[in-house]
C-alpha positions, 0 to 999 in steps of 0.5 A: 068060604069059597069052598062052601059055595055051590059050583054055580055060585063060584062061576058067578063069583068068578064072572063078577071078579073078571068084570071088575078087573076088566073095568079099569082096563077098559077105562085105561086102555080105551082107544082114541077115535079122533085127534081131540084126545078122546079115549082112555088114559093111556090113549090120552097119554099117547096123544100128548106124547105123539105116540098113538096111532091117531097121532100118525094120521087118520085111524082105520078101526078095521086095521086094528081089528085085523091085527087083533084077529090075527093074534100076532100072525100079522107078518105071516099074513102080510107075506102071504098077501105079498106073494098073492100080489105078485101072482095076480100081477103076473096073471094080470088080475088087476081088480083082484090085485087092487083088493089084495093091496087094500088087505095089505095096508089094513095089516100094515097101515104105518109101514111106509115102504108098503105104501111107497112100493104098492103106490109106485107099482100101480102108477108105473108097473100096472099102468104100463100093462095097458094099451089104451092111454085112458086105461094107463091114466086110470092106473096112474091115478089109482097109484096117486090116490093110494099114495094120498091115502097113505099120506092121510094115514101117516101124516108125520112121514115126509117120504110118502108126501114126496112120493105123491108129488113125484107121481103127480109131477114125473109120471103124469108130466114126463111119460110118453103119454104126457100130453094126454095125461096133463090134459086129463089131469087138469081139464078133462078126465077120460071118465067124463060122465063121472066127473062132469067133463072136468078133472078127477076131483079126488086127485085134483080138487083145485083143477091145477096143473099137475106140476103145481099140484105136485109142488103142493105135495112137495111142500107138505113133504118139506113141512113134515121133514122139519120135524121128522127125518127123511132117508131117501136123499140129501136134505138139499135135494129133498127140500129143492123139490117145490122149487123144481116143480115150479121150474118143471111147470114153466118148462112144460108150458113152453114144451106145449107151445105157450109163450105168453105172459103166463109162461114168463110169470111162471119163470119169474115165480120159478126164479123166486122159489129157487133163489129167494126160498130154496136159496135161503134155506139153511143146511147143516154140513157137519161143521158149518151151516150154509145156504145156497145163495150165500156167495151173493152176499159177502156179509153172509159169507163172513157170518158163515165163516165166523160161526163155523170157525173154519177158514174161507176155503173150507166154507167155499168147498162146502158151499160148492159141494151143495151147489153142485149136488143141487145144480143150484147155479145152473137153475138160477141162471136158467130161470133168470134167463127164461123170464127175459122177454128175449128168451121168450121170443127165442122159443116162440120164433123157433116153435112158430118157424117149425109150425110154418114149415110143417104147413109148407109156408117155407118163406115165412118159416125161414124169416121167423127161424132166422129171427129166432136164431139171431135172438138165440145167439144174443141169449147165449152171449148174455147167459153163457152157462146155458151152453152146458144145457143139453135141451138148450143146445138141441133146440138151437141145433134143431132150428139150424137144421130146419133153416138148412132144410129150407135152403135144400127145398128151395134148391139154394146154397145156404150162406157161408155165414149164418146165425149160430155157426159157431154153436153148430161147429162146436156141437157137431158131435150132437148132430148125428143123433139129432139128424136121425130124428130130423130125417125120420120126421122130415125126410133126408136131403 
């Protein structure tokens, strides 16, 4: 019968047939456009079984279009763009590099390593190429925003949440420019007109300290890790980061010279997060389930031993391993010590003593330093574990060197006995390097 049709009629019949065949394909394969189960039958099945792209995070329709246009050549295109990125970086073509980065993620929106590498590249490598602190901070923000975008597009992956928190915490809080970066992040972005004199609302909408913002992202990483495994570090380390961020926050306040109730409360919260939250998390070691705070409760230890079917020595070895990896015992002691009133006064006295020394009020500086060193001795007697902490030891030795410098300026012989003399003699191997820094700052004797 088809042979009896004219050529034009046959073409029309073929067209009608193709349309009829496409209808079920369209009905079945219509893509999802949101998280509410919209789209065709296959899209709904993917949604129900967490297999669809919309399940992973926010869908960018342009990425799907790019993949379709390339007809299976996506990998080749990505490799060419990565080469182009390296060339643009070497030639310092930053704007072009940012645009190329966007093209890469259109092609590989769910390849986590692309997000992690390119975000890190902007926050660390590109920012380091600039001289002005404001320009460096801009690229740190670009890296952080890029990682946040990646987390939005890949909400099931814990690693990209962790990278975002790590950038907000470590890069902003520990760079050489940390004082400016922390100020920019929580109070006043360099682009004052755009952000009305406040912080960039795209990365800090709640105007938090950078370490507390990082803590939120690390908590999101932990929430995601409950369902999807991460592969960047041991579980006990990965899950410790919200508590570690709280510890970093408290330390940052002290580093900035803040020794009030806010700082003590920060340490109290850090102790709670470390002991009551992280310390109670369960970890599977292979043949038994342990938690860091178990040794503090004999009944808990007995339950772990009974459940594992192993002897006490075996369980204690497993616990010791995990506690050593996370440095659990030290941070437990550190947080407990720092939330005490005496410890706050130690830091306050030594900080104030140095400030008075800088102003030339050496008599007042001497009195305050001696008070701080006396309190320091009491602190070490109460918390002997702090003697293993480099930062604590160097703080005490620095205070002694300031105290000794005052006697030199007064042309007086320092007393034979003085606070922390035992510490000074015990830590003499640390003194030469510290003395070099001290001489550069205040001059040699």
